[in-house]
C-alpha positions as CSV (number, residue, x, y, z in Angstrom):
1,M,107.5,117.5,83.7
2,F,107.3,118.3,80.2
3,G,105.3,117.1,77.1
4,L,103.8,113.5,77.8
5,E,106.1,112.6,80.6
6,Y,103.4,112.8,83.2
7,N,101.4,110.1,81.1
8,Y,104.5,108.0,80.8
9,C,104.8,108.0,84.6
10,N,100.8,107.0,84.7
11,T,101.6,104.3,82.3
12,A,104.2,102.8,84.1
13,W,102.1,102.4,87.4
14,S,99.4,100.8,84.8
15,V,101.6,98.3,83.7
16,G,102.8,97.1,87.3
17,Y,99.3,97.2,88.3
18,V,98.2,95.2,85.9
19,I,101.2,92.5,86.2
20,G,100.3,91.6,89.5
21,Q,96.4,91.3,89.5
22,I,95.7,88.0,88.6
23,P,98.4,86.2,90.5
24,G,97.6,87.9,93.5
25,N,94.1,86.8,93.6
26,I,95.0,83.3,93.1
27,L,97.7,83.6,95.9
28,L,94.6,84.7,98.3
29,N,93.0,81.4,98.1
30,R,96.4,79.8,99.2
31,V,98.3,82.1,101.2
32,S,97.1,83.7,104.3
33,P,95.7,87.2,103.4
34,H,97.3,89.0,106.2
35,Y,100.6,87.7,105.1
36,I,99.8,89.1,101.5
37,V,98.4,92.4,102.2
38,F,100.9,92.8,105.2
39,A,103.6,92.5,102.6
40,L,101.7,94.4,99.7
41,E,101.3,97.8,102.0
42,F,104.9,97.6,103.3
43,G,106.5,97.4,99.9
44,W,104.3,100.3,98.8
45,S,105.2,102.2,101.4
46,I,108.9,101.8,101.0
47,M,108.4,102.7,97.2
48,T,106.5,105.8,98.3
49,L,109.3,106.8,100.6
50,C,111.8,106.2,97.7
51,T,109.7,108.6,95.5
52,T,111.1,111.7,97.6
53,W,114.5,111.0,96.3
54,V,113.7,111.0,92.7
55,K,116.0,113.2,90.3
56,N,114.5,112.6,87.2
57,W,111.3,111.4,85.3
58,H,112.8,107.9,84.4
59,Q,113.7,107.1,87.9
60,L,110.1,108.4,88.8
61,C,108.8,106.1,86.0
62,F,110.5,102.9,87.6
63,I,109.1,104.0,91.3
64,R,105.7,104.5,89.8
65,F,105.7,100.9,88.3
66,M,106.6,99.2,91.7
67,V,104.5,101.5,93.3
68,G,101.7,99.9,91.1
69,L,102.9,96.2,91.2
70,F,102.7,96.6,95.0
71,E,99.2,98.0,94.9
72,S,97.9,95.6,92.2
73,A,96.1,92.8,94.3
74,Y,95.7,95.3,97.3
75,Y,91.9,96.7,96.1
76,P,90.8,93.7,94.2
77,G,92.4,91.4,96.9
78,L,90.5,93.0,99.8
79,L,87.3,93.4,98.0
80,F,87.5,89.4,97.5
81,L,88.3,89.2,101.5
82,I,85.4,90.8,102.0
83,G,82.8,89.1,99.5
84,S,84.3,86.0,101.0
85,W,82.8,87.2,104.8
86,Y,79.4,88.9,104.1
87,T,76.1,87.7,102.7
88,K,73.8,89.2,99.9
89,D,72.0,91.4,102.3
90,E,75.4,92.7,103.8
91,L,77.8,92.6,100.8
92,G,76.8,95.9,99.2
93,K,77.2,98.3,102.3
94,R,80.5,96.7,103.2
95,S,82.1,96.9,99.8
96,N,80.9,100.3,99.5
97,I,82.2,101.4,102.8
98,F,85.6,100.3,101.8
99,Q,85.1,101.8,98.5
100,A,84.1,105.1,100.4
101,A,87.1,104.8,102.5
102,T,89.3,104.8,99.5
103,A,87.7,108.1,98.7
104,A,88.1,109.6,101.6
105,G,91.7,108.6,101.6
106,T,92.1,110.6,98.5
107,L,90.1,113.4,99.9
108,I,92.2,113.7,103.0
109,S,95.4,113.7,100.9
110,G,94.1,116.4,99.2
111,V,93.3,118.6,102.1
112,M,97.1,117.4,103.7
113,Q,99.0,118.0,100.2
114,A,97.6,121.5,100.4
115,G,98.6,121.7,104.2
116,V,102.3,120.5,103.4
117,Y,102.7,122.6,100.6
118,R,101.6,125.8,102.8
119,T,103.5,124.8,105.8
120,L,106.8,122.7,104.9
121,N,107.6,123.8,101.2
122,G,111.5,124.7,101.7
123,K,111.9,123.4,105.0
124,H,115.4,121.8,105.2
125,S,116.0,122.4,101.3
126,M,113.3,120.0,100.7
127,P,110.4,121.1,97.9
128,G,106.6,120.6,99.6
129,W,106.0,117.6,97.1
130,R,109.0,115.7,98.6
131,W,107.8,116.1,102.4
132,I,104.4,114.7,100.9
133,F,105.7,111.5,100.1
134,T,108.1,111.4,103.2
135,I,104.7,112.0,105.2
136,D,102.7,109.3,103.1
137,A,105.2,106.6,103.8
138,A,105.2,107.2,107.6
139,I,101.8,107.1,107.8
140,S,101.4,103.7,105.8
141,I,104.3,101.7,107.4
142,P,102.2,101.3,110.8
143,I,99.2,100.6,108.8
144,A,101.0,97.7,107.2
145,I,102.1,96.4,110.7
146,S,98.6,96.5,111.8
147,A,97.3,94.6,108.7
148,F,99.6,91.6,109.9
149,F,97.8,91.3,113.0
150,L,94.3,92.8,111.9
151,I,93.2,91.1,108.5
152,P,91.4,87.8,108.9
153,D,91.9,84.9,106.5
154,L,89.4,83.4,104.5
155,P,86.4,81.9,106.6
156,W,87.1,78.3,105.0
157,N,91.0,77.9,106.4
158,I,90.9,80.7,109.2
159,K,92.1,79.2,112.8
160,P,90.9,80.5,116.2
161,N,92.8,83.5,117.3
162,W,92.6,86.7,119.3
163,I,89.7,88.1,117.2
164,F,88.0,85.2,116.4
165,K,87.0,82.3,118.1
166,Q,86.0,78.8,117.2
167,H,82.1,79.5,117.5
168,D,82.6,82.6,115.6
169,I,84.3,80.7,112.6
170,D,81.7,78.1,112.9
171,L,78.7,80.6,112.6
172,A,80.6,82.4,109.5
173,R,80.8,79.1,107.7
174,N,77.4,78.0,108.2
175,R,76.1,81.5,107.1
176,L,78.2,81.2,104.0
177,S,77.1,77.7,103.5
178,A,73.5,78.8,103.5
179,A,74.3,81.5,101.2
180,G,75.8,79.1,98.7
181,R,79.2,80.2,99.2
182,H,82.2,77.8,99.1
183,G,85.6,77.9,99.8
184,P,88.7,77.2,97.8
185,R,89.2,73.6,96.7
186,K,91.8,70.8,98.0
187,G,92.8,70.1,94.3
188,G,93.7,73.6,93.2
189,L,93.1,75.1,89.9
190,G,93.3,72.0,87.5
191,K,92.6,72.3,83.5
192,K,88.8,71.6,84.1
193,A,88.6,74.6,86.7
194,L,90.1,76.8,84.3
195,W,88.3,75.7,81.7
196,N,84.9,76.6,83.8
197,V,86.6,80.2,84.2
198,V,87.0,80.9,80.5
199,S,84.0,78.9,79.1
200,T,81.4,81.0,80.7
201,W,79.9,84.6,80.2
202,H,81.1,85.7,83.7
203,I,84.7,86.7,82.8
204,W,83.9,88.4,79.6
205,L,81.5,90.5,80.8
206,F,82.8,91.7,84.0
207,T,85.8,92.3,82.3
208,G,84.1,94.3,79.6
209,V,81.8,96.6,82.3
210,Y,84.7,97.0,84.5
211,S,87.0,98.1,81.7
212,C,84.3,100.8,80.4
213,Y,83.9,101.9,83.8
214,I,88.0,102.4,84.5
215,F,88.2,104.5,81.3
216,S,85.2,106.5,82.1
217,Q,87.1,107.9,85.0
218,N,89.7,109.7,83.0
219,P,87.7,112.9,82.9
220,Q,87.9,113.6,86.6
221,Q,91.8,114.1,86.3
222,S,90.8,116.9,84.3
223,M,89.8,119.5,87.1
224,S,93.3,119.7,88.4
225,F,94.3,120.9,84.7
226,W,91.1,123.0,84.5
227,L,92.5,125.1,87.5
228,K,96.0,125.1,86.8
229,Y,95.5,126.8,83.2
230,S,92.7,129.3,84.2
231,T,93.8,132.7,84.1
232,N,90.8,134.5,85.5
233,P,90.6,133.8,88.1
234,K,94.2,132.6,89.0
235,Y,94.4,129.5,91.1
236,S,97.4,128.9,93.9
237,V,98.8,125.5,94.1
238,E,97.0,125.1,97.4
239,Q,93.9,125.5,95.7
240,I,94.3,123.4,92.8
241,N,95.5,120.5,95.1
242,Y,92.2,121.2,97.4
243,Y,89.5,122.1,95.1
244,P,89.3,118.5,92.9
245,S,88.7,116.9,96.5
246,G,85.0,117.3,96.0
247,I,84.9,114.5,93.3
248,W,85.7,112.2,96.2
249,S,83.2,113.8,98.6
250,T,80.5,113.0,95.8
251,Q,82.1,109.4,95.7
252,I,81.2,109.0,99.4
253,V,78.1,110.0,99.2
254,S,77.1,107.9,96.5
255,A,78.9,104.8,97.2
256,L,77.4,104.7,100.9
257,G,73.9,106.1,99.5
258,F,73.6,103.8,96.7
259,A,75.1,100.6,98.9
260,W,72.2,101.2,101.7
261,I,69.4,101.5,99.1
262,S,70.7,98.2,97.5
263,D,71.0,96.2,100.2
264,T,67.6,97.5,102.1
265,F,65.3,98.6,99.8
266,L,66.0,96.6,96.8
267,K,66.7,93.6,98.7
268,G,70.5,93.3,97.5
269,K,69.5,93.8,93.7
270,R,72.6,95.8,92.4
271,W,71.5,96.5,88.7
272,P,69.3,99.4,89.4
273,P,72.0,101.5,91.0
274,L,74.9,100.7,88.6
275,L,72.6,101.1,85.4
276,L,71.4,104.8,87.0
277,V,75.1,106.0,87.8
278,A,76.0,104.6,84.3
279,L,73.1,106.5,82.5
280,W,74.1,109.9,84.6
281,H,77.7,109.8,83.9
282,C,77.4,109.1,80.2
283,I,75.3,112.2,80.0
284,D,78.1,114.1,82.2
285,C,80.9,113.0,80.1
286,A,79.0,114.3,76.5
287,L,78.3,117.6,78.7
288,L,81.9,117.9,79.4
289,A,82.6,117.3,75.6
290,G,80.2,119.8,74.3
291,L,80.4,122.5,76.7
292,P,83.0,125.4,76.5
293,V,86.3,124.9,78.6
294,Y,86.1,128.6,80.1
295,S,83.0,130.6,79.9
296,D,81.0,133.1,81.9
297,N,79.4,130.0,83.5
298,R,82.2,128.0,85.2
299,A,80.1,127.0,88.0
300,G,78.3,124.6,85.5
301,R,81.6,122.7,84.5
302,W,82.6,123.0,88.2
303,V,79.4,120.9,89.0
304,L,80.0,118.6,86.2
305,Y,83.3,117.5,87.4
306,Y,82.1,117.0,91.0
307,L,79.2,114.7,90.0
308,S,81.5,112.8,87.7
309,G,82.6,111.2,91.0
310,V,78.8,110.0,91.1
311,V,80.0,106.7,88.9
312,N,82.8,105.8,91.3
313,C,80.1,103.9,93.5
314,T,80.3,101.2,90.8
315,P,83.0,99.0,92.1
316,G,81.8,98.1,95.3
317,L,78.5,97.3,93.8
318,L,80.0,95.4,90.8
319,Y,82.3,93.1,93.0
320,A,79.4,92.2,95.3
321,W,77.4,91.6,92.4
322,C,80.3,89.3,91.1
323,S,80.9,87.8,94.5
324,E,76.9,86.9,94.7
325,I,76.9,85.3,91.0
326,I,80.0,83.2,91.2
327,G,79.6,82.5,95.1
328,D,80.0,78.6,94.8
329,S,83.6,78.7,93.6
330,S,86.2,80.8,95.4
331,E,89.0,80.3,92.8
332,K,86.9,81.4,90.0
333,R,85.6,84.5,91.8
334,G,89.5,85.4,92.6
335,I,90.2,84.8,89.1
336,V,87.7,86.9,87.4
337,M,87.8,89.5,89.8
338,G,91.6,89.7,89.1
339,T,91.2,89.4,85.6
340,F,88.3,92.1,85.2
341,N,90.7,94.3,87.0
342,S,93.8,93.6,85.3
343,V,92.5,94.0,82.0
344,A,90.8,97.3,82.7
345,F,93.9,98.8,83.8
346,S,96.1,97.5,80.7
347,F,93.5,99.2,78.5
348,N,93.9,102.3,80.7
349,A,97.6,102.2,80.5
350,W,97.5,103.1,77.0
351,L,94.4,104.8,75.8
352,P,94.8,108.1,78.0
353,L,98.1,108.7,76.0
354,L,95.8,108.9,72.8
355,L,92.7,110.1,74.1
356,F,93.9,112.6,77.2
357,K,97.4,114.0,76.4
358,Q,98.8,116.2,78.9
359,T,99.3,118.4,75.9
360,E,95.4,118.5,75.4
361,Q,94.5,119.2,78.9
362,P,92.0,120.3,80.3
363,A,89.6,120.5,77.0
364,V,90.4,116.7,76.0
365,H,87.4,116.9,73.4
366,K,87.9,113.3,72.1
367,G,88.7,111.7,75.4
368,N,85.4,113.3,77.0
369,I,83.0,111.7,73.9
370,A,85.1,108.4,74.3
371,A,84.3,108.6,78.2
372,S,80.7,108.9,77.3
373,V,80.5,106.3,74.6
374,A,82.5,103.7,77.1
375,T,79.8,104.5,79.5
376,A,77.2,103.7,77.2
377,F,78.8,100.4,76.2
378,Q,79.0,99.7,80.3
379,F,75.2,100.3,80.4
380,I,74.4,97.7,77.6
381,G,77.1,95.1,79.5
382,L,75.3,95.4,82.6
383,L,72.1,94.7,81.1
384,G,73.9,91.6,79.5
385,I,74.9,90.4,82.9
386,L,71.1,91.0,84.5
387,Y,69.9,89.1,81.6
388,L,72.3,86.0,81.8
389,S,72.6,85.8,85.4
390,T,68.7,85.8,85.6
391,R,68.5,82.9,83.1
392,D,71.2,80.9,85.3
393,Q,69.4,81.4,88.3
394,K,66.0,80.4,86.6
395,R,67.9,77.2,85.4
396,G,69.4,76.1,88.6
397,I,65.9,76.5,90.1
398,A,64.3,74.5,87.4
399,A,67.1,71.9,88.0
400,E,66.6,71.8,91.8
401,V,62.7,71.3,90.8
402,N,63.4,68.4,88.4
403,E,66.2,66.7,91.0
404,G,63.4,67.1,93.6
405,E,60.5,65.5,91.3
406,L,63.2,62.5,90.5
407,I,63.7,62.0,94.0
408,R,60.1,62.0,94.7
409,S,59.6,59.4,91.9
410,N,62.1,57.1,93.0
411,E,60.9,57.2,96.6
412,V,57.3,56.3,95.4
413,I,58.4,53.4,93.1
414,E,61.2,52.0,96.1
415,D,57.6,52.3,98.2
416,V,55.6,50.1,95.3
417,D,58.6,47.8,95.2
418,S,58.5,47.3,98.9
419,K,54.9,46.6,98.8
420,E,55.0,44.2,96.2
421,R,57.5,42.2,98.0
422,S,55.5,42.3,100.8
423,V,53.0,40.6,99.3
C-alpha cells in the first residue's frame, strides 16, 4: 500500500462502524441479543475470509467497510448487555474483564501473526498475510455459532432455558429492580422518550468524553511504524508484528487492576481511576510529541508506547458508569451508548487523515499534540459528568425525602379527620 491508501482503508472501516452503532443498540432492546450477536459475528467472519482474496486496495476498502458494519454493534452491544445484568459492586469488574479480553485477543493475534508469517509464508503460493485472514475466519465462525446458544437475552425478556431456570431469572430481576434498573418499555421509542434522550446532559457529555478517548488512542499505532522505519537496529516483519503487543499487555493489567479497585476499595466509584488514567495519558502523548523519535535512549520511547495502553481501561469503566447513571431507562441507555461510540468513531474516521498521516509516521508531531489536548478535554468532561451526576443524585434524594414528608403529612391529616368524624 502506498501514500494514504492505509488511511483510506481505516476510514472505510470507521464509516461502516459508525453507520451500524445506533440501530444495532436499539435492536438489542427489541430483538433477542443471541440472534444479533450471532449474525454480527458470522458476517464479520465471512468478510474476514474474503480479505484473503483481495487484489487491490479498492477491494480492501469495501471489505473493511463491511467488517466495520458487522463489528459496529458488537462491542457496545455486549457492554450494554453486561450492564443489563450486573449491579454497581460487580459491573466494573465484568465490563473490564470484557475489555481485557479484547486486549488479550489483540495480544494473541500479534503473536499468531508472527507465527503464521514465519511458518506459512509462501505455502501453497500464498503470502503470510493471506494465511492470517484465513485462520482468523476459521477461528471466528465456531465462536459465532456458540454465541447463538450461549449469549443470554436481557433479564427482563429472557425465558427459561438450558442455562437459566425461572428462579435464576427471578433473582436477576429482583436484584436489578433493587438497584434501580428497568427494562425496555412496552410502548417503544416515542417522541417523549427521544426528547428525554436529547434534552439531558448524558448523551452530550458521555459522547464528548468518549470521542476524546477514541482519538487519543491513535499514538499507539505509531509503534509499528517506529519499528518498521528503524535503521539501527533493523527489525524483522515478525518483530514488527510481535513487539507492539506490549501495549495490549499494559491494557489488560490496567483494565483488571482499576476495575477491581473501583468495585472494591472505591465502592463502585468510577471517576477516580478514569481521571487518573486521563491525566497520565495527557502527559504520555505530550512526551511522545516532545521527545526525539530516534535517539540513543530508545528504551524511553518504547516505554511511552507501552504505557499508552493504560488509557485503554477507559471504555469498561465509562460504560459501567453510564449504565449506573442511566439505569432507569434501558432504551435511553442503549441510545446513549450507541451514540457516543458512533460519534467517537465518526470523528476518528477523518481526523487521523489530517493528524496521523501514514506519510508522517512515526513522528506525527501534530497528532501526538492533538491527542494530548484531547485527553485534557476528556479530563474536563469527566469532571463535568461527576458534578452533574452528583447533583442529580442529590436532587433525587431530596425528591424522595419531600415525597416521604408529603405522604406522612397526608397520613396525619387523614388521622385527624378520622378522629374528628368519630367525635
